[in-house]
N, CA, C and O atoms as a GROMACS GRO file, in nm:
protein
  492
    1UNK      N    1   0.774  -1.406  -1.299
    1UNK     CA    2   0.661  -1.384  -1.211
    1UNK      C    3   0.689  -1.435  -1.070
    1UNK      O    4   0.646  -1.374  -0.972
    2UNK      N    5   0.761  -1.546  -1.059
    2UNK     CA    6   0.787  -1.603  -0.927
    2UNK      C    7   0.879  -1.515  -0.842
    2UNK      O    8   0.882  -1.530  -0.720
    3UNK      N    9   0.952  -1.425  -0.904
    3UNK     CA   10   1.043  -1.337  -0.830
    3UNK      C   11   0.973  -1.213  -0.776
    3UNK      O   12   1.033  -1.137  -0.701
    4UNK      N   13   0.848  -1.193  -0.812
    4UNK     CA   14   0.773  -1.077  -0.767
    4UNK      C   15   0.716  -1.108  -0.629
    4UNK      O   16   0.639  -1.203  -0.611
    5UNK      N   17   0.755  -1.027  -0.531
    5UNK     CA   18   0.712  -1.051  -0.393
    5UNK      C   19   0.585  -0.972  -0.364
    5UNK      O   20   0.562  -0.864  -0.418
    6UNK      N   21   0.503  -1.030  -0.276
    6UNK     CA   22   0.381  -0.959  -0.235
    6UNK      C   23   0.395  -0.900  -0.096
    6UNK      O   24   0.308  -0.823  -0.054
    7UNK      N   25   0.501  -0.934  -0.024
    7UNK     CA   26   0.527  -0.872   0.105
    7UNK      C   27   0.677  -0.862   0.127
    7UNK      O   28   0.757  -0.929   0.062
    8UNK      N   29   0.712  -0.775   0.221
    8UNK     CA   30   0.852  -0.747   0.251
    8UNK      C   31   0.926  -0.689   0.131
    8UNK      O   32   1.044  -0.718   0.109
    9UNK      N   33   0.857  -0.607   0.055
    9UNK     CA   34   0.919  -0.539  -0.058
    9UNK      C   35   1.002  -0.422  -0.007
    9UNK      O   36   0.986  -0.379   0.107
   10UNK      N   37   1.090  -0.370  -0.091
   10UNK     CA   38   1.174  -0.258  -0.049
   10UNK      C   39   1.090  -0.136  -0.007
   10UNK      O   40   1.116  -0.078   0.098
   11UNK      N   41   0.990  -0.096  -0.088
   11UNK     CA   42   0.907   0.018  -0.045
   11UNK      C   43   0.838  -0.007   0.090
   11UNK      O   44   0.828   0.083   0.173
   12UNK      N   45   0.791  -0.129   0.110
   12UNK     CA   46   0.724  -0.163   0.235
   12UNK      C   47   0.822  -0.154   0.353
   12UNK      O   48   0.786  -0.105   0.460
   13UNK      N   49   0.943  -0.201   0.333
   13UNK     CA   50   1.043  -0.196   0.438
   13UNK      C   51   1.080  -0.051   0.474
   13UNK      O   52   1.103  -0.019   0.590
   14UNK      N   53   1.084   0.035   0.374
   14UNK     CA   54   1.113   0.176   0.398
   14UNK      C   55   1.002   0.240   0.482
   14UNK      O   56   1.029   0.313   0.576
   15UNK      N   57   0.877   0.211   0.447
   15UNK     CA   58   0.764   0.267   0.522
   15UNK      C   59   0.763   0.213   0.664
   15UNK      O   60   0.738   0.288   0.758
   16UNK      N   61   0.790   0.086   0.681
   16UNK     CA   62   0.798   0.029   0.816
   16UNK      C   63   0.903   0.101   0.899
   16UNK      O   64   0.880   0.134   1.016
   17UNK      N   65   1.017   0.126   0.838
   17UNK     CA   66   1.125   0.195   0.908
   17UNK      C   67   1.082   0.336   0.951
   17UNK      O   68   1.109   0.378   1.063
   18UNK      N   69   1.014   0.408   0.862
   18UNK     CA   70   0.966   0.542   0.893
   18UNK      C   71   0.870   0.539   1.012
   18UNK      O   72   0.883   0.617   1.106
   19UNK      N   73   0.773   0.448   1.006
   19UNK     CA   74   0.673   0.438   1.113
   19UNK      C   75   0.739   0.399   1.245
   19UNK      O   76   0.705   0.454   1.350
   20UNK      N   77   0.832   0.307   1.240
   20UNK     CA   78   0.901   0.263   1.362
   20UNK      C   79   0.983   0.376   1.422
   20UNK      O   80   0.984   0.394   1.544
   21UNK      N   81   1.052   0.454   1.338
   21UNK     CA   82   1.132   0.566   1.388
   21UNK      C   83   1.044   0.674   1.452
   21UNK      O   84   1.091   0.751   1.536
   22UNK      N   85   0.918   0.680   1.412
   22UNK     CA   86   0.825   0.776   1.471
   22UNK      C   87   0.776   0.728   1.608
   22UNK      O   88   0.706   0.801   1.678
   23UNK      N   89   0.814   0.607   1.645
   23UNK     CA   90   0.780   0.556   1.777
   23UNK      C   91   0.653   0.472   1.781
   23UNK      O   92   0.606   0.438   1.890
   24UNK      N   93   0.598   0.437   1.667
   24UNK     CA   94   0.476   0.356   1.663
   24UNK      C   95   0.512   0.209   1.652
   24UNK      O   96   0.611   0.172   1.589
   25UNK      N   97   0.432   0.127   1.714
   25UNK     CA   98   0.447  -0.018   1.704
   25UNK      C   99   0.330  -0.071   1.624
   25UNK      O  100   0.219  -0.017   1.630
   26UNK      N  101   0.355  -0.176   1.547
   26UNK     CA  102   0.254  -0.223   1.453
   26UNK      C  103   0.269  -0.372   1.429
   26UNK      O  104   0.370  -0.434   1.465
   27UNK      N  105   0.168  -0.428   1.366
   27UNK     CA  106   0.175  -0.567   1.321
   27UNK      C  107   0.172  -0.566   1.169
   27UNK      O  108   0.144  -0.463   1.107
   28UNK      N  109   0.202  -0.681   1.110
   28UNK     CA  110   0.213  -0.690   0.964
   28UNK      C  111   0.116  -0.794   0.907
   28UNK      O  112   0.095  -0.899   0.966
   29UNK      N  113   0.060  -0.762   0.794
   29UNK     CA  114  -0.017  -0.856   0.711
   29UNK      C  115  -0.121  -0.936   0.790
   29UNK      O  116  -0.120  -1.059   0.785
   30UNK      N  117  -0.208  -0.868   0.860
   30UNK     CA  118  -0.312  -0.932   0.940
   30UNK      C  119  -0.412  -1.000   0.847
   30UNK      O  120  -0.487  -0.934   0.776
   31UNK      N  121  -0.412  -1.132   0.848
   31UNK     CA  122  -0.496  -1.210   0.757
   31UNK      C  123  -0.645  -1.203   0.792
   31UNK      O  124  -0.729  -1.240   0.711
   32UNK      N  125  -0.677  -1.154   0.912
   32UNK     CA  126  -0.816  -1.144   0.953
   32UNK      C  127  -0.883  -1.018   0.898
   32UNK      O  128  -1.006  -1.007   0.902
   33UNK      N  129  -0.805  -0.924   0.847
   33UNK     CA  130  -0.859  -0.800   0.793
   33UNK      C  131  -0.864  -0.807   0.640
   33UNK      O  132  -0.780  -0.871   0.578
   34UNK      N  133  -0.962  -0.741   0.580
   34UNK     CA  134  -0.972  -0.740   0.434
   34UNK      C  135  -0.844  -0.686   0.369
   34UNK      O  136  -0.796  -0.579   0.406
   35UNK      N  137  -0.791  -0.760   0.273
   35UNK     CA  138  -0.675  -0.714   0.198
   35UNK      C  139  -0.541  -0.742   0.263
   35UNK      O  140  -0.438  -0.702   0.209
   36UNK      N  141  -0.538  -0.809   0.378
   36UNK     CA  142  -0.414  -0.834   0.452
   36UNK      C  143  -0.324  -0.710   0.451
   36UNK      O  144  -0.219  -0.710   0.387
   37UNK      N  145  -0.366  -0.605   0.522
   37UNK     CA  146  -0.291  -0.478   0.519
   37UNK      C  147  -0.144  -0.495   0.553
   37UNK      O  148  -0.106  -0.579   0.634
   38UNK      N  149  -0.060  -0.412   0.488
   38UNK     CA  150   0.084  -0.419   0.507
   38UNK      C  151   0.123  -0.380   0.649
   38UNK      O  152   0.207  -0.447   0.711
   39UNK      N  153   0.064  -0.274   0.702
   39UNK     CA  154   0.096  -0.226   0.837
   39UNK      C  155  -0.034  -0.200   0.911
   39UNK      O  156  -0.121  -0.127   0.862
   40UNK      N  157  -0.048  -0.260   1.029
   40UNK     CA  158  -0.169  -0.245   1.110
   40UNK      C  159  -0.130  -0.185   1.246
   40UNK      O  160  -0.054  -0.245   1.322
   41UNK      N  161  -0.185  -0.069   1.274
   41UNK     CA  162  -0.163  -0.003   1.404
   41UNK      C  163  -0.293  -0.019   1.483
   41UNK      O  164  -0.377   0.071   1.485
   42UNK      N  165  -0.307  -0.133   1.548
   42UNK     CA  166  -0.432  -0.169   1.616
   42UNK      C  167  -0.474  -0.068   1.722
   42UNK      O  168  -0.591  -0.032   1.731
   43UNK      N  169  -0.379  -0.022   1.801
   43UNK     CA  170  -0.410   0.071   1.909
   43UNK      C  171  -0.473   0.199   1.856
   43UNK      O  172  -0.558   0.259   1.923
   44UNK      N  173  -0.432   0.241   1.737
   44UNK     CA  174  -0.481   0.366   1.678
   44UNK      C  175  -0.591   0.344   1.575
   44UNK      O  176  -0.647   0.439   1.520
   45UNK      N  177  -0.622   0.216   1.550
   45UNK     CA  178  -0.725   0.177   1.453
   45UNK      C  179  -0.692   0.237   1.314
   45UNK      O  180  -0.779   0.291   1.246
   46UNK      N  181  -0.563   0.224   1.276
   46UNK     CA  182  -0.516   0.277   1.148
   46UNK      C  183  -0.440   0.169   1.071
   46UNK      O  184  -0.377   0.081   1.128
   47UNK      N  185  -0.450   0.180   0.939
   47UNK     CA  186  -0.387   0.083   0.849
   47UNK      C  187  -0.312   0.158   0.741
   47UNK      O  188  -0.357   0.262   0.693
   48UNK      N  189  -0.196   0.103   0.704
   48UNK     CA  190  -0.119   0.159   0.592
   48UNK      C  191  -0.096   0.050   0.489
   48UNK      O  192  -0.043  -0.057   0.521
   49UNK      N  193  -0.136   0.078   0.366
   49UNK     CA  194  -0.105  -0.009   0.252
   49UNK      C  195   0.011   0.055   0.177
   49UNK      O  196   0.014   0.177   0.161
   50UNK      N  197   0.105  -0.025   0.131
   50UNK     CA  198   0.214   0.023   0.047
   50UNK      C  199   0.195  -0.043  -0.090
   50UNK      O  200   0.215  -0.163  -0.106
   51UNK      N  201   0.155   0.039  -0.188
   51UNK     CA  202   0.123  -0.013  -0.320
   51UNK      C  203   0.229   0.021  -0.423
   51UNK      O  204   0.282   0.132  -0.425
   52UNK      N  205   0.259  -0.077  -0.508
   52UNK     CA  206   0.345  -0.053  -0.623
   52UNK      C  207   0.263   0.018  -0.730
   52UNK      O  208   0.150  -0.022  -0.758
   53UNK      N  209   0.318   0.121  -0.788
   53UNK     CA  210   0.245   0.202  -0.886
   53UNK      C  211   0.200   0.119  -1.006
   53UNK      O  212   0.087   0.135  -1.053
   54UNK      N  213   0.287   0.033  -1.056
   54UNK     CA  214   0.251  -0.049  -1.173
   54UNK      C  215   0.140  -0.148  -1.140
   54UNK      O  216   0.041  -0.156  -1.212
   55UNK      N  217   0.156  -0.222  -1.031
   55UNK     CA  218   0.064  -0.330  -0.998
   55UNK      C  219  -0.074  -0.284  -0.956
   55UNK      O  220  -0.172  -0.357  -0.970
   56UNK      N  221  -0.083  -0.162  -0.904
   56UNK     CA  222  -0.212  -0.114  -0.853
   56UNK      C  223  -0.263   0.007  -0.932
   56UNK      O  224  -0.355   0.075  -0.888
   57UNK      N  225  -0.204   0.033  -1.049
   57UNK     CA  226  -0.246   0.137  -1.144
   57UNK      C  227  -0.257   0.275  -1.080
   57UNK      O  228  -0.366   0.332  -1.070
   58UNK      N  229  -0.144   0.326  -1.037
   58UNK     CA  230  -0.140   0.462  -0.985
   58UNK      C  231  -0.132   0.560  -1.101
   58UNK      O  232  -0.078   0.528  -1.207
   59UNK      N  233  -0.185   0.680  -1.081
   59UNK     CA  234  -0.185   0.782  -1.186
   59UNK      C  235  -0.052   0.858  -1.185
   59UNK      O  236  -0.048   0.977  -1.154
   60UNK      N  237   0.056   0.788  -1.218
   60UNK     CA  238   0.189   0.849  -1.227
   60UNK      C  239   0.262   0.782  -1.343
   60UNK      O  240   0.207   0.691  -1.405
   61UNK      N  241   0.382   0.825  -1.371
   61UNK     CA  242   0.452   0.769  -1.487
   61UNK      C  243   0.482   0.620  -1.470
   61UNK      O  244   0.491   0.548  -1.569
   62UNK      N  245   0.498   0.573  -1.347
   62UNK     CA  246   0.525   0.432  -1.324
   62UNK      C  247   0.399   0.346  -1.338
   62UNK      O  248   0.405   0.231  -1.379
   63UNK      N  249   0.286   0.404  -1.302
   63UNK     CA  250   0.160   0.331  -1.309
   63UNK      C  251   0.099   0.327  -1.448
   63UNK      O  252   0.012   0.245  -1.476
   64UNK      N  253   0.146   0.414  -1.536
   64UNK     CA  254   0.091   0.420  -1.672
   64UNK      C  255   0.168   0.334  -1.772
   64UNK      O  256   0.135   0.333  -1.890
   65UNK      N  257   0.269   0.263  -1.726
   65UNK     CA  258   0.349   0.178  -1.814
   65UNK      C  259   0.260   0.067  -1.869
   65UNK      O  260   0.185   0.004  -1.795
   66UNK      N  261   0.271   0.044  -1.998
   66UNK     CA  262   0.195  -0.064  -2.063
   66UNK      C  263   0.285  -0.186  -2.080
   66UNK      O  264   0.397  -0.173  -2.130
   67UNK      N  265   0.238  -0.303  -2.040
   67UNK     CA  266   0.318  -0.424  -2.058
   67UNK      C  267   0.344  -0.451  -2.206
   67UNK      O  268   0.255  -0.433  -2.290
   68UNK      N  269   0.465  -0.493  -2.238
   68UNK     CA  270   0.503  -0.517  -2.378
   68UNK      C  271   0.450  -0.651  -2.429
   68UNK      O  272   0.416  -0.663  -2.547
   69UNK      N  273   0.443  -0.749  -2.343
   69UNK     CA  274   0.395  -0.881  -2.385
   69UNK      C  275   0.272  -0.919  -2.306
   69UNK      O  276   0.255  -0.878  -2.191
   70UNK      N  277   0.186  -0.997  -2.367
   70UNK     CA  278   0.065  -1.048  -2.303
   70UNK      C  279  -0.016  -0.933  -2.240
   70UNK      O  280  -0.062  -0.942  -2.126
   71UNK      N  281  -0.032  -0.826  -2.316
   71UNK     CA  282  -0.091  -0.701  -2.266
   71UNK      C  283  -0.232  -0.720  -2.210
   71UNK      O  284  -0.265  -0.661  -2.107
   72UNK      N  285  -0.316  -0.798  -2.276
   72UNK     CA  286  -0.453  -0.817  -2.228
   72UNK      C  287  -0.456  -0.882  -2.090
   72UNK      O  288  -0.530  -0.838  -2.002
   73UNK      N  289  -0.375  -0.984  -2.072
   73UNK     CA  290  -0.369  -1.052  -1.942
   73UNK      C  291  -0.329  -0.954  -1.832
   73UNK      O  292  -0.395  -0.947  -1.728
   74UNK      N  293  -0.221  -0.879  -1.856
   74UNK     CA  294  -0.170  -0.788  -1.753
   74UNK      C  295  -0.263  -0.671  -1.728
   74UNK      O  296  -0.273  -0.623  -1.615
   75UNK      N  297  -0.330  -0.625  -1.829
   75UNK     CA  298  -0.428  -0.517  -1.811
   75UNK      C  299  -0.542  -0.566  -1.720
   75UNK      O  300  -0.581  -0.496  -1.626
   76UNK      N  301  -0.593  -0.685  -1.748
   76UNK     CA  302  -0.700  -0.741  -1.665
   76UNK      C  303  -0.652  -0.766  -1.523
   76UNK      O  304  -0.725  -0.741  -1.427
   77UNK      N  305  -0.530  -0.817  -1.509
   77UNK     CA  306  -0.474  -0.845  -1.377
   77UNK      C  307  -0.463  -0.717  -1.295
   77UNK      O  308  -0.505  -0.713  -1.179
   78UNK      N  309  -0.408  -0.612  -1.354
   78UNK     CA  310  -0.389  -0.486  -1.284
   78UNK      C  311  -0.523  -0.420  -1.250
   78UNK      O  312  -0.539  -0.366  -1.141
   79UNK      N  313  -0.618  -0.425  -1.342
   79UNK     CA  314  -0.751  -0.368  -1.315
   79UNK      C  315  -0.819  -0.445  -1.202
   79UNK      O  316  -0.889  -0.386  -1.119
   80UNK      N  317  -0.800  -0.576  -1.199
   80UNK     CA  318  -0.854  -0.656  -1.089
   80UNK      C  319  -0.792  -0.617  -0.955
   80UNK      O  320  -0.861  -0.610  -0.854
   81UNK      N  321  -0.662  -0.593  -0.956
   81UNK     CA  322  -0.594  -0.549  -0.834
   81UNK      C  323  -0.653  -0.417  -0.784
   81UNK      O  324  -0.683  -0.403  -0.665
   82UNK      N  325  -0.671  -0.321  -0.875
   82UNK     CA  326  -0.723  -0.190  -0.837
   82UNK      C  327  -0.866  -0.200  -0.783
   82UNK      O  328  -0.900  -0.135  -0.685
   83UNK      N  329  -0.948  -0.283  -0.847
   83UNK     CA  330  -1.087  -0.301  -0.802
   83UNK      C  331  -1.089  -0.367  -0.663
   83UNK      O  332  -1.168  -0.328  -0.577
   84UNK      N  333  -1.004  -0.466  -0.644
   84UNK     CA  334  -0.996  -0.535  -0.515
   84UNK      C  335  -0.949  -0.439  -0.406
   84UNK      O  336  -0.999  -0.443  -0.293
   85UNK      N  337  -0.853  -0.352  -0.439
   85UNK     CA  338  -0.805  -0.252  -0.343
   85UNK      C  339  -0.919  -0.163  -0.296
   85UNK      O  340  -0.936  -0.141  -0.176
   86UNK      N  341  -0.997  -0.111  -0.390
   86UNK     CA  342  -1.110  -0.023  -0.355
   86UNK      C  343  -1.207  -0.094  -0.262
   86UNK      O  344  -1.253  -0.038  -0.164
   87UNK      N  345  -1.238  -0.218  -0.295
   87UNK     CA  346  -1.334  -0.294  -0.215
   87UNK      C  347  -1.279  -0.320  -0.074
   87UNK      O  348  -1.352  -0.306   0.024
   88UNK      N  349  -1.151  -0.356  -0.064
   88UNK     CA  350  -1.091  -0.382   0.067
   88UNK      C  351  -1.088  -0.255   0.152
   88UNK      O  352  -1.115  -0.261   0.272
   89UNK      N  353  -1.056  -0.142   0.092
   89UNK     CA  354  -1.054  -0.016   0.166
   89UNK      C  355  -1.194   0.020   0.213
   89UNK      O  356  -1.212   0.068   0.325
   90UNK      N  357  -1.293  -0.002   0.128
   90UNK     CA  358  -1.432   0.025   0.166
   90UNK      C  359  -1.472  -0.061   0.287
   90UNK      O  360  -1.533  -0.011   0.381
   91UNK      N  361  -1.437  -0.189   0.283
   91UNK     CA  362  -1.470  -0.280   0.394
   91UNK      C  363  -1.400  -0.238   0.523
   91UNK      O  364  -1.459  -0.241   0.631
   92UNK      N  365  -1.274  -0.201   0.512
   92UNK     CA  366  -1.199  -0.159   0.631
   92UNK      C  367  -1.260  -0.034   0.693
   92UNK      O  368  -1.270  -0.025   0.815
   93UNK      N  369  -1.300   0.060   0.610
   93UNK     CA  370  -1.362   0.183   0.661
   93UNK      C  371  -1.495   0.151   0.729
   93UNK      O  372  -1.529   0.212   0.831
   94UNK      N  373  -1.570   0.056   0.674
   94UNK     CA  374  -1.696   0.015   0.737
   94UNK      C  375  -1.671  -0.046   0.875
   94UNK      O  376  -1.755  -0.036   0.964
   95UNK      N  377  -1.556  -0.110   0.890
   95UNK     CA  378  -1.520  -0.171   1.019
   95UNK      C  379  -1.461  -0.068   1.116
   95UNK      O  380  -1.428  -0.103   1.230
   96UNK      N  381  -1.449   0.056   1.072
   96UNK     CA  382  -1.402   0.162   1.161
   96UNK      C  383  -1.254   0.192   1.153
   96UNK      O  384  -1.202   0.266   1.237
   97UNK      N  385  -1.184   0.138   1.055
   97UNK     CA  386  -1.041   0.162   1.039
   97UNK      C  387  -1.018   0.287   0.954
   97UNK      O  388  -1.095   0.316   0.862
   98UNK      N  389  -0.911   0.360   0.985
   98UNK     CA  390  -0.864   0.470   0.900
   98UNK      C  391  -0.755   0.411   0.810
   98UNK      O  392  -0.671   0.335   0.858
   99UNK      N  393  -0.756   0.445   0.682
   99UNK     CA  394  -0.666   0.381   0.586
   99UNK      C  395  -0.582   0.485   0.512
   99UNK      O  396  -0.633   0.589   0.469
  100UNK      N  397  -0.454   0.456   0.499
  100UNK     CA  398  -0.362   0.538   0.420
  100UNK      C  399  -0.297   0.448   0.317
  100UNK      O  400  -0.252   0.338   0.349
  101UNK      N  401  -0.292   0.495   0.193
  101UNK     CA  402  -0.220   0.424   0.087
  101UNK      C  403  -0.096   0.506   0.053
  101UNK      O  404  -0.106   0.622   0.015
  102UNK      N  405   0.020   0.443   0.067
  102UNK     CA  406   0.146   0.505   0.027
  102UNK      C  407   0.187   0.438  -0.104
  102UNK      O  408   0.192   0.316  -0.115
  103UNK      N  409   0.214   0.521  -0.204
  103UNK     CA  410   0.251   0.471  -0.336
  103UNK      C  411   0.403   0.464  -0.349
  103UNK      O  412   0.476   0.543  -0.288
  104UNK      N  413   0.447   0.370  -0.427
  104UNK     CA  414   0.589   0.350  -0.453
  104UNK      C  415   0.657   0.480  -0.498
  104UNK      O  416   0.770   0.507  -0.457
  105UNK      N  417   0.591   0.559  -0.580
  105UNK     CA  418   0.652   0.683  -0.629
  105UNK      C  419   0.670   0.786  -0.517
  105UNK      O  420   0.759   0.870  -0.524
  106UNK      N  421   0.586   0.781  -0.414
  106UNK     CA  422   0.601   0.872  -0.300
  106UNK      C  423   0.728   0.839  -0.222
  106UNK      O  424   0.792   0.929  -0.166
  107UNK      N  425   0.764   0.714  -0.218
  107UNK     CA  426   0.880   0.670  -0.142
  107UNK      C  427   1.009   0.713  -0.212
  107UNK      O  428   1.114   0.722  -0.149
  108UNK      N  429   1.001   0.739  -0.341
  108UNK     CA  430   1.119   0.787  -0.414
  108UNK      C  431   1.158   0.927  -0.367
  108UNK      O  432   1.272   0.969  -0.386
  109UNK      N  433   1.064   0.997  -0.306
  109UNK     CA  434   1.090   1.127  -0.242
  109UNK      C  435   1.058   1.110  -0.094
  109UNK      O  436   0.946   1.140  -0.051
  110UNK      N  437   1.154   1.063  -0.016
  110UNK     CA  438   1.126   1.024   0.124
  110UNK      C  439   1.059   1.132   0.208
  110UNK      O  440   0.975   1.100   0.292
  111UNK      N  441   1.095   1.259   0.188
  111UNK     CA  442   1.034   1.364   0.271
  111UNK      C  443   0.884   1.372   0.247
  111UNK      O  444   0.808   1.402   0.339
  112UNK      N  445   0.840   1.345   0.124
  112UNK     CA  446   0.697   1.345   0.091
  112UNK      C  447   0.626   1.230   0.165
  112UNK      O  448   0.519   1.248   0.222
  113UNK      N  449   0.687   1.112   0.163
  113UNK     CA  450   0.629   0.997   0.231
  113UNK      C  451   0.625   1.020   0.382
  113UNK      O  452   0.525   0.990   0.447
  114UNK      N  453   0.733   1.072   0.438
  114UNK     CA  454   0.739   1.097   0.582
  114UNK      C  455   0.629   1.195   0.623
  114UNK      O  456   0.561   1.173   0.724
  115UNK      N  457   0.612   1.301   0.546
  115UNK     CA  458   0.507   1.400   0.578
  115UNK      C  459   0.368   1.339   0.572
  115UNK      O  460   0.285   1.366   0.660
  116UNK      N  461   0.341   1.259   0.470
  116UNK     CA  462   0.209   1.195   0.458
  116UNK      C  463   0.182   1.102   0.576
  116UNK      O  464   0.074   1.102   0.634
  117UNK      N  465   0.281   1.023   0.609
  117UNK     CA  466   0.266   0.926   0.719
  117UNK      C  467   0.249   1.001   0.852
  117UNK      O  468   0.164   0.965   0.934
  118UNK      N  469   0.330   1.103   0.872
  118UNK     CA  470   0.324   1.180   0.997
  118UNK      C  471   0.186   1.244   1.015
  118UNK      O  472   0.128   1.236   1.123
  119UNK      N  473   0.134   1.307   0.910
  119UNK     CA  474   0.000   1.368   0.918
  119UNK      C  475  -0.106   1.263   0.950
  119UNK      O  476  -0.193   1.285   1.034
  120UNK      N  477  -0.097   1.150   0.883
  120UNK     CA  478  -0.195   1.042   0.903
  120UNK      C  479  -0.191   0.988   1.046
  120UNK      O  480  -0.296   0.969   1.108
  121UNK      N  481  -0.073   0.965   1.098
  121UNK     CA  482  -0.060   0.904   1.231
  121UNK      C  483  -0.090   1.003   1.344
  121UNK      O  484  -0.126   0.962   1.454
  122UNK      N  485  -0.075   1.131   1.318
  122UNK     CA  486  -0.100   1.231   1.422
  122UNK      C  487  -0.244   1.280   1.423
  122UNK      O  488  -0.282   1.356   1.512
  123UNK      N  489  -0.325   1.239   1.327
  123UNK     CA  490  -0.467   1.281   1.322
  123UNK      C  491  -0.542   1.224   1.440
  123UNK      O  492  -0.662   1.247   1.454
   0.00000   0.00000   0.00000
């Protein structure tokens, strides 16, 4: 458990690189905003979260994996993460922020992630 990182993960670094190559500047993990968003584009009032499919229960083959040990604990933990994500996104939208969630499985197909990010940032 101690080896699991909550920031500067490989998927997050890939998304940062994509956004930076598009010419956007951003800040990271703003503690003043709900959910400490992974990428904050203050000038554009936009936020990008990079979620791991397993940890945030995405509807894909990676998010549907069932833990082999201590299943009840991990099920509750993951459901809590998903509920907290929804609440944080709701709060951010109330504050006037536009929010994009990039899933780990999207990053496995970089062109899909690039297109999603590009559409979001150009809106």
